[in-house]
C-alpha positions as CSV (number, residue, x, y, z in Angstrom):
1,M,4.0,10.1,11.8
2,M,-0.4,9.9,13.2
3,L,-0.6,11.2,9.8
4,L,0.4,7.9,8.0
5,E,-1.8,6.4,10.5
6,Y,-4.9,7.9,8.7
7,D,-3.6,7.0,5.3
8,A,-2.8,3.9,6.5
9,S,-6.4,3.6,8.0
10,S,-7.8,4.4,4.4
11,A,-5.8,2.3,2.0
12,L,-6.9,-0.1,4.2
13,A,-10.5,0.7,4.1
14,E,-9.6,0.2,0.2
15,L,-8.7,-2.3,0.2
16,R,-11.7,-4.2,3.0
17,A,-14.1,-2.8,-0.3
18,A,-12.0,-3.7,-2.9
19,A,-11.9,-6.7,-1.4
20,F,-16.0,-7.9,-1.5
21,P,-16.7,-10.2,-4.6
22,V,-17.5,-8.7,-7.9
23,T,-19.4,-12.8,-8.5
24,L,-22.4,-11.1,-6.4
25,G,-23.3,-8.7,-8.9
26,H,-25.9,-9.2,-10.5
27,A,-26.4,-8.5,-14.6
28,V,-30.1,-9.1,-16.5
29,L,-28.3,-9.8,-20.3
30,S,-29.9,-10.2,-23.1
31,R,-33.6,-9.6,-21.7
32,G,-33.2,-12.1,-20.0
33,V,-32.1,-14.6,-21.8
34,E,-28.9,-14.4,-20.4
35,D,-28.3,-15.1,-16.5
36,H,-24.5,-14.4,-16.5
37,A,-22.8,-11.2,-17.0
38,G,-18.6,-11.4,-16.5
39,F,-17.2,-8.9,-14.0
40,A,-13.4,-9.9,-14.7
41,P,-13.1,-5.7,-16.0
42,Q,-14.8,-5.3,-12.9
43,A,-12.0,-7.1,-11.0
44,A,-9.3,-6.6,-12.6
45,R,-10.4,-3.2,-11.4
46,Q,-11.1,-4.5,-7.8
47,T,-7.2,-6.0,-8.1
48,K,-5.6,-2.5,-9.4
49,R,-7.1,-0.5,-6.0
50,A,-6.2,-3.3,-4.2
51,T,-2.9,-3.4,-5.4
52,D,-2.4,0.5,-4.9
53,A,-3.9,0.7,-1.0
54,Y,-1.4,-2.2,-0.8
55,R,1.8,-0.2,-1.7
56,L,0.4,2.7,0.4
57,V,-0.2,0.3,3.6
58,L,3.1,-0.6,3.2
59,A,5.1,2.1,2.0
60,C,3.6,3.8,5.3
61,E,4.9,1.3,7.0
62,L,8.3,1.5,5.9
63,V,8.4,4.8,7.1
64,A,7.3,4.3,10.4
65,A,9.7,1.8,10.3
66,V,12.8,3.4,9.0
67,R,12.4,6.9,11.6
68,A,11.4,4.7,14.0
69,H,15.1,2.9,14.0
70,R,16.9,6.3,13.4
71,M,15.8,7.0,16.5
72,L,16.7,4.2,18.7
73,G,19.9,4.0,16.9
74,T,19.7,-0.2,17.6
75,E,21.1,-2.8,14.7
76,L,19.1,-5.0,12.3
77,A,19.9,-8.8,11.4
78,P,21.7,-9.6,8.4
79,P,18.6,-10.2,6.3
80,I,17.1,-7.0,7.0
81,R,19.9,-4.8,7.1
82,E,20.9,-4.4,4.1
83,F,17.3,-3.5,2.4
84,Y,16.8,-1.2,5.8
85,E,20.5,0.7,4.3
86,R,18.5,1.0,0.7
87,A,15.7,3.0,2.2
88,R,17.3,4.9,4.3
89,H,19.1,6.5,2.0
90,R,15.7,6.8,0.2
91,L,14.1,8.8,2.7
92,D,14.9,12.3,4.2
93,P,16.2,11.5,7.3
94,D,14.6,15.0,9.0
95,L,12.8,13.2,11.7
96,R,10.9,16.2,13.1
97,D,7.7,16.9,12.8
98,R,6.7,17.6,9.0
99,P,4.3,16.0,5.9
100,L,5.7,12.6,5.1
101,S,4.4,12.4,1.8
102,G,7.6,12.5,-0.2
103,D,9.7,9.9,2.3
104,V,6.3,7.1,1.6
105,A,6.3,8.2,-2.2
106,S,10.2,7.3,-2.4
107,A,9.0,3.8,0.0
108,A,6.5,3.4,-1.9
109,A,9.2,3.6,-5.3
110,L,11.2,1.5,-3.8
111,L,9.2,-1.1,-2.9
112,D,8.2,-0.8,-6.9
113,E,12.1,-1.9,-7.7
114,L,11.8,-5.0,-5.5
115,T,8.7,-6.0,-7.8
């Protein structure tokens, strides 16, 4: 599980970097005649980076939550139970120390289905 923390931490750093407003940048256009440039393409790329990073954080959290509930064997309340069951069936039930990249990819795919 510790490697999931590294992945999530890296994704959070990416979110912080993507949160920097592109409008704070400055570009001189037409030899100074224009003092404003549209930064929409950069903003769109930053939004995509932030979305991808947030998706990774949520996928890591989902893998950790499913593994924890499998270990504890506790019951969940009805609003969450249905989603947990979907995730539980998608993720590898092996609780041993192992690479979790496949589980994270499966969790991310499940999150994509919800949007």
